[in-house]
C-alpha angles and dihedrals in degrees: 000000000000123000098212109122114210127193096258123057134181113204100207131203118190111203109067094013104064101344103072134158128329083034096208098122133357110276110258094211091053091048090050089051090052090051089052091057090051093047094051097043110026089231124159126218130248110186113229095166126113081247089076118115132188087222100075094190092055090045091050092051091050094049095045092047088055094051106272109146125237087237091058092042089057089060092061111101104166149340130242121248122264102248096203091064088063097052125100110255111264094020118143091208109132117235108215124184089238089067091052090050093046090051090054094045093048093047100041107024112019097038102015096168087074091064094036111027091186087072091061096098091050091060099041120113111209133201119244089266090056095253120136114273108169143317113264112226122204119252117236112250094019105066098018146007131204138186129200116216109194140133092214122078102216095121130124123261090243088060096055094104091050097048128102108187108205124202104252093215095051105029129205108357132191089256089055089048092054091050092048092050091050091052096046095044090045093238112166121208 
């Protein structure tokens, strides 16, 4: 997986988006719909699904064996963290996917110098005398856009305008594709 973070990101779930009943292979129509979103927006994929794996080669083999295309695989740039691995043992704190996505957005898009410290100087605002003033964070919707494609609803309220809730029995539909393209291309109704 590449670690080059573009301005348009698709946070992608697997089950209920392109892996639909009877769950034998990824649904070709749904994968074609995903490719349409990429073709019309230039977005890249960050896998937020439970199908994500720290071992990118093992993950690739698994996806390709289930029908993911090489072309789509090449659009994957990263995976989100697994929130439960960051929770204190015995905690009752719920780990929702929205928190995992927020952590990725904050680290890689909103405050990119955290993920890539070499970008730090690029985002510094300096006083007239050249001394450090503050770090300049990006503003959502100006410097980047993202969409979440998922059949579950465990997202954060602040993500509601970036969320496309697919029907887990049907997967990614043409209506979902239209909504995702509008979000990624920042088209207001």
